[in-house]
C-alpha positions in Angstrom: 5.8 7.7 14.2 6.4 4.0 14.0 4.8 1.9 11.5 5.2 -1.4 10.1 5.5 -1.9 6.3 4.3 -5.2 4.7 6.7 -6.6 2.3 5.5 -9.5 -0.2 7.9 -12.2 -1.5 6.4 -11.9 -4.9 4.4 -9.5 -7.1 0.9 -9.9 -8.4 -2.6 -11.2 -7.6 -2.0 -13.4 -4.7 -1.3 -10.2 -2.4 -4.7 -8.7 -3.2 -6.7 -9.6 -0.3 -4.0 -8.7 2.5 -3.1 -5.2 0.7 -6.9 -4.5 0.9 -7.0 -5.4 4.4 -4.0 -3.5 5.6 -5.3 -0.4 3.6 -8.6 -0.5 5.2 -6.9 -0.7 8.6 -4.7 2.1 7.8 -7.5 4.2 6.2 -9.4 3.8 9.4 -6.3 4.7 11.7 -5.8 8.1 9.8 -9.1 8.9 8.8 -8.4 8.8 5.0 -11.6 9.2 3.1 -10.5 8.3 -0.5 -9.0 5.2 -1.8 -7.6 5.2 -5.6 -6.8 1.8 -7.1 -6.2 0.1 -10.3 -8.6 -2.4 -11.7 -8.7 -3.3 -15.2 -11.9 -5.9 -15.2 -13.4 -4.7 -12.0 -12.3 -7.5 -10.0 -9.8 -5.7 -7.8 -12.3 -3.1 -7.1 -14.8 -5.8 -5.9 -12.3 -7.0 -3.5 -11.6 -3.5 -2.3 -15.3 -2.9 -1.8 -15.5 -5.7 0.6 -12.5 -4.9 2.6 -13.6 -1.1 3.1 -17.4 -2.4 3.7 -18.8 0.0 6.7 -16.2 2.6 6.3 -16.8 6.1 5.2 -14.4 5.8 2.2 -15.1 6.5 -1.4 -13.4 4.0 -3.6 -12.3 5.1 -7.2 -11.2 2.5 -9.5 -9.1 3.6 -12.4 -9.2 1.4 -15.6 -7.5 1.3 -18.8 -8.6 3.7 -21.5 -10.9 2.7 -24.2 -9.0 1.1 -27.1 -5.9 -0.2 -25.2 -6.1 -3.7 -26.2 -8.6 -3.4 -29.1 -9.8 -0.2 -30.9 -13.0 1.1 -29.3 -13.2 -1.4 -26.8 -13.1 -1.1 -22.9 -11.9 -4.1 -20.9 -14.3 -3.5 -18.0 -16.7 -6.6 -17.3 -20.3 -5.3 -17.5 -21.4 -7.5 -15.0 -18.8 -6.3 -12.4 -19.4 -2.6 -13.3 -23.1 -3.2 -12.5 -22.2 -4.5 -9.3 -19.6 -1.7 -8.4 -22.2 0.7 -9.2 -24.4 -0.9 -6.8 -21.7 -0.7 -4.2 -21.0 3.0 -4.7 -17.7 2.3 -6.5 -16.6 5.0 -8.9 -15.0 3.3 -12.0 -13.4 5.6 -14.4 -11.0 5.5 -17.2 -8.3 7.9 -18.7 -5.3 7.7 -20.8 -2.5 6.4 -18.8 -0.3 9.5 -17.3 3.0 8.3 -18.4 2.1 7.7 -22.1 -0.7 9.1 -24.1 0.4 11.3 -27.0 4.1 10.9 -26.0 3.7 7.2 -26.8 2.2 7.9 -30.4 5.4 10.4 -31.1 7.7 7.6 -29.6 6.0 5.0 -32.0 6.1 7.2 -35.0 9.8 8.7 -34.7 11.4 6.9 -31.9 13.4 8.0 -28.8 12.2 8.2 -25.3 10.1 11.0 -23.4 10.7 12.6 -20.4 7.5 10.7 -19.1 8.8 7.5 -20.0 12.0 8.1 -18.0 9.8 8.7 -15.0 7.5 5.9 -15.6 10.5 3.5 -16.5 12.4 4.8 -13.1 9.6 4.3 -11.0 8.9 0.5 -12.4 12.7 -0.2 -12.1 13.3 1.2 -8.5 10.0 0.6 -6.7 8.2 -2.0 -9.1 5.3 -1.8 -11.5 2.6 -1.8 -8.7 4.2 1.3 -7.3 4.3 3.1 -10.6 0.3 2.0 -11.4 -0.6 3.3 -7.8 0.9 6.9 -8.5 -0.3 7.0 -11.9 -3.8 6.2 -10.5 -3.6 9.1 -8.1 -3.1 11.5 -10.9 -5.8 9.9 -13.3 -8.4 10.3 -10.3 -7.3 13.8 -9.3 -7.6 14.7 -13.2 -10.9 13.4 -13.5 -12.2 15.4 -10.4 -12.7 12.4 -8.2 -10.5 13.2 -5.2 -9.7 16.5 -3.5 -6.4 17.7 -4.1 -4.7 20.1 -1.6 -1.6 20.3 0.7 -3.4 18.7 3.5 -5.2 15.9 1.8 -4.0 12.4 2.1 -5.5 9.4 0.1 -4.5 5.6 -0.1 -3.5 4.4 -3.5 -3.2 0.9 -4.5 -1.5 -0.7 -7.7 -0.5 -4.2 -8.9 1.8 -5.8 -11.2 0.0 -7.7 -14.0 -3.1 -8.6 -12.1 -4.5 -7.7 -8.7 -2.9 -5.4 -6.2 0.5 -5.7 -4.5 1.2 -2.0 -3.4 -0.4 0.5 -1.2 1.0 3.7 -0.2 -0.5 7.0 1.6 -0.2 9.7 -0.9 -0.8 13.5 -0.8 -2.2 13.8 -4.3 -1.6 16.0 -7.3 -2.8 16.7 -10.8 -0.8 15.5 -13.5 0.5 18.9 -14.5 1.8 19.1 -10.9 3.3 15.6 -10.7 6.3 16.9 -8.7 3.6 18.0 -5.9 2.7 14.7 -5.2 4.1 12.9 -2.1 4.4 9.3 -1.0 3.8 9.9 2.9 3.8 6.3 3.9 4.2 2.7 2.2 1.7 0.4 3.6 2.8 -2.7 1.6 5.0 -3.6 -1.5 6.6 -6.5 -2.8 10.4 -7.1 -2.3 10.6 -8.8 -5.7 10.4 -6.8 -8.8 9.1 -7.8 -12.5 12.4 -7.9 -14.4 12.6 -5.4 -17.3 11.8 -6.9 -20.7 
């Protein structure tokens, strides 16, 4: 099989509409029924809902956990959430797969966790959006929103800072089976990477 990969010159929000268009085309070609994406406020999920309109695809939007920016608060815009509910988009939240309790231990006693090593490696080698897309797959799987089996393929979409700049075809896995996850295809990604801090 020969397929084209789209490479963007830069990371971030400017790539969102093209990522969604390419993802919708590939989902139709492969008969993919599930799309998982990162959407902090709901804005990226709305762009996805428009791009996939008319396709038999379930969109699962993953957002930050409660309290990430401010204790007890959720970053999702309530008006956007209402619109997404009308459109049948599932919006869910979970702790980040590569942090959670490990981050608390790191803050308290220092050092780096094995999950941090995986996260930082994905971010450095493939870019933040790539890492985010794979993290969202596990979050959707652990929430029960996508099927997980050896013959299931989904599309996962992630981004750097805001919007979407990565799309991949993935065989999903639960977080406890991280190494069972497989990236089957890269649909789009930026050539540039966000420089480490």
